C-alpha positions in Angstrom: 18.0 158.5 169.7 17.5 160.4 166.3 17.1 158.4 163.1 17.2 159.3 159.4 13.8 159.8 157.6 13.3 159.1 153.9 10.9 161.0 152.0 10.8 160.3 148.2 8.6 158.9 145.5 11.8 157.8 143.5 11.9 154.1 143.7 15.5 153.6 142.6 16.8 156.3 145.0 14.7 154.8 147.8 15.6 150.9 147.1 19.3 152.0 147.1 19.1 154.1 150.3 17.2 151.5 152.3 19.8 148.9 151.2 22.6 150.9 152.5 20.9 151.6 155.8 19.8 147.9 156.2 23.3 146.9 155.2 24.9 149.0 158.1 21.8 148.0 160.4 20.7 151.6 160.9 17.2 152.5 162.1 15.3 154.7 159.8 11.7 155.7 159.1 10.2 155.8 155.7 7.5 158.7 155.2 5.1 160.1 152.6 5.2 163.9 152.0 1.9 164.3 153.8 2.9 162.3 157.0 3.6 163.9 160.4 7.3 163.5 161.0 7.9 161.8 164.2 10.0 163.4 167.0 12.7 160.8 166.8 13.6 161.9 163.2 16.6 164.0 163.1 17.1 164.6 159.4 15.1 163.9 156.2 16.7 162.5 153.1 15.1 163.2 149.6 16.1 164.0 146.1 17.0 167.2 144.7 13.7 167.4 142.6 11.6 166.6 145.6 13.3 169.0 148.0 10.6 171.8 147.9 7.9 169.3 149.1 9.8 168.6 152.4 8.9 170.7 155.3 11.5 170.2 158.0 14.4 172.0 159.7 17.2 169.4 158.4 17.0 168.2 154.9 19.6 166.4 152.9 18.7 166.6 149.0 21.1 164.6 147.0 20.5 162.3 144.1 23.4 160.0 145.0 22.1 157.6 147.9 25.6 157.0 149.2 26.4 160.7 149.3 23.1 161.4 150.8 23.4 159.0 153.5 27.0 160.1 154.5 25.7 163.8 154.7 22.7 162.7 156.7 25.0 160.8 159.0 27.1 163.7 159.5 24.3 166.0 160.2 22.7 163.7 162.8 26.0 164.0 164.9 25.7 167.8 164.5 28.1 168.5 162.0 27.3 170.4 158.7 30.8 172.0 157.9 34.4 171.0 158.7 37.6 173.0 159.2 39.5 170.2 157.6 38.7 167.3 155.4 41.3 164.5 155.4 41.5 162.0 152.6 43.3 158.9 153.9 44.3 156.6 150.8 45.5 152.9 151.1 47.3 152.8 147.6 46.9 149.8 145.2 45.1 148.8 142.0 41.9 149.3 143.9 42.7 151.8 146.6 41.0 152.2 149.8 39.7 155.7 150.5 38.5 157.3 153.8 37.2 160.8 154.3 37.6 162.3 157.9 36.0 165.6 158.8 37.6 167.2 162.0 38.5 163.7 163.4 35.2 161.9 162.4 34.9 159.3 159.9 32.5 160.3 157.1 33.0 157.5 154.5 35.3 154.6 154.0 35.3 152.6 150.6 37.2 150.9 147.9 37.4 152.5 144.6 38.1 151.1 141.2 41.5 152.5 140.2 44.1 155.0 141.4 42.8 157.7 139.2 39.1 157.3 140.4 40.4 158.4 143.9 40.5 162.0 142.5 37.0 161.8 141.2 35.7 160.6 144.7 37.7 163.4 146.5 36.1 166.0 144.3 32.6 164.5 144.9 33.1 164.6 148.6 34.6 168.0 148.6 31.6 169.3 146.8 29.2 167.9 149.2 30.8 168.4 152.7 31.5 172.2 153.5 35.1 172.6 154.4 37.9 175.2 154.6 40.8 172.9 153.5 41.5 169.4 152.3 44.7 167.3 153.3 45.5 164.0 151.5 47.3 161.4 153.4 48.6 158.5 151.2 50.2 155.3 152.4 54.0 154.9 151.5 53.4 151.4 150.0 52.9 150.2 146.3 55.0 153.1 145.0 53.8 153.0 141.3 50.1 153.3 142.3 50.9 155.5 145.1 52.6 158.1 142.7 49.8 157.7 140.2 47.3 158.6 142.9 49.3 161.6 144.2 49.7 163.0 140.7 46.0 162.7 140.0 45.0 164.6 143.2 47.8 167.1 143.2 45.8 170.2 142.2 42.6 169.1 144.0 44.1 169.3 147.7 45.9 171.7 149.9 48.7 169.4 151.0 49.6 165.9 150.4 51.4 163.7 153.0 52.9 160.4 152.8 52.3 158.0 155.8 54.0 154.9 156.9 51.2 152.4 156.4 53.0 149.6 158.3 50.5 147.5 160.3 47.4 149.5 159.1 46.1 146.5 157.3 43.8 144.3 159.4 41.7 141.3 158.8 38.3 142.9 158.3 35.6 142.8 155.6 36.8 146.0 154.0 40.7 145.7 154.8 41.6 148.5 152.2 39.0 150.8 153.3 39.8 150.5 156.9 43.6 150.8 156.3 42.7 154.1 154.7 41.0 155.2 158.0 44.2 154.4 159.8 46.2 156.3 157.4 44.0 159.4 157.5 44.3 159.5 161.2 48.2 159.1 161.1 50.9 161.6 160.5 53.3 161.8 157.5 55.9 164.0 155.7 54.6 166.6 153.3 55.5 166.4 149.7 57.0 169.6 148.2 56.2 168.5 144.6 54.4 165.7 142.8 56.5 162.4 142.1 57.3 160.8 138.9 55.6 157.4 138.1 58.3 155.0 137.3 56.9 151.4 137.0 59.4 148.5 137.7 60.3 145.9 135.1 58.5 143.3 137.2 55.3 145.5 137.2 55.5 146.0 133.5 56.1 142.3 132.7 53.0 141.4 135.1 50.8 143.6 132.9 52.1 141.8 129.9 51.2 138.6 131.5 47.7 140.0 132.3 47.2 141.0 128.6 48.0 137.4 127.5 45.2 136.2 130.0 42.8 139.0 129.1 43.2 138.2 125.3 42.8 134.4 125.9 46.4 133.9 125.1 45.9 135.6 121.6 48.5 138.3 122.0 51.0 139.8 124.5 51.2 143.7 124.4 54.6 145.3 123.9 56.6 146.6 126.8 55.9 150.2 126.0 52.2 149.7 126.0 52.4 147.7 129.2 54.4 150.5 130.8 51.8 153.1 129.7 49.0 151.0 131.4 51.1 150.7 134.6 51.6 154.5 134.7 47.8 155.0 134.3 48.0 156.6 130.7 45.9 154.1 129.1 43.9 151.0 130.2 44.6 147.4 129.5 41.8 147.0 126.9 42.9 150.1 125.3 46.4 148.7 125.0 45.1 145.5 123.6 43.3 147.3 120.9 46.4 149.4 120.2 48.5 146.1 120.0 45.8 144.6 117.5 46.1 147.7 115.1 49.9 147.3 115.3 49.8 143.6 114.4 47.3 144.1 111.5 49.6 146.5 109.6 
């Protein structure tokens, strides 16, 4: 079985990469630049700066350990480019995201906010060669779903909404695993980006969160809470805006 070889003098890069490999219980080989490369090594991972020092037929040079590992795994399986990348998204305040390349799972993770999904899709799209990208988004959590769709609309070739019923399972990463199921599903194509219309209940919940966040000191206005729900501003920004209003 071919394994990943690590060749770097960058301690932080090495530490993070080894942590990821051990976390997933993958075999790897740590090498110095002067070492003979064992026959069971299928790909070498290194940093961009150190790439010229590596003499091997398959090398992944990337300064982001998680991205380097995803690319290396793909190359070990014999895939360096894809016809179609599918981004599967389980909507929520912390969405699940999965990237599928021609039917193979490349990554599955949970991201920090609906708008962060767009940044991650751009990041993976730059690092995996492809002809087109399709986004498949779960139909639930309408407000966060529509925030995500609007943020990625100009970054993908098509957006589909998928029935996510029964996609959530009891696992260590339920949102990421649900995103895989959504990516592998089939939905209906959206002709235009939807509007983001938070419900009154969602707005009131953000007002409640503002009281908690401020230690009971202040409750942000309905308009500010609605802007937070739409993803136009963050809750800390809304609290600062409310403070300025109260200080007048």
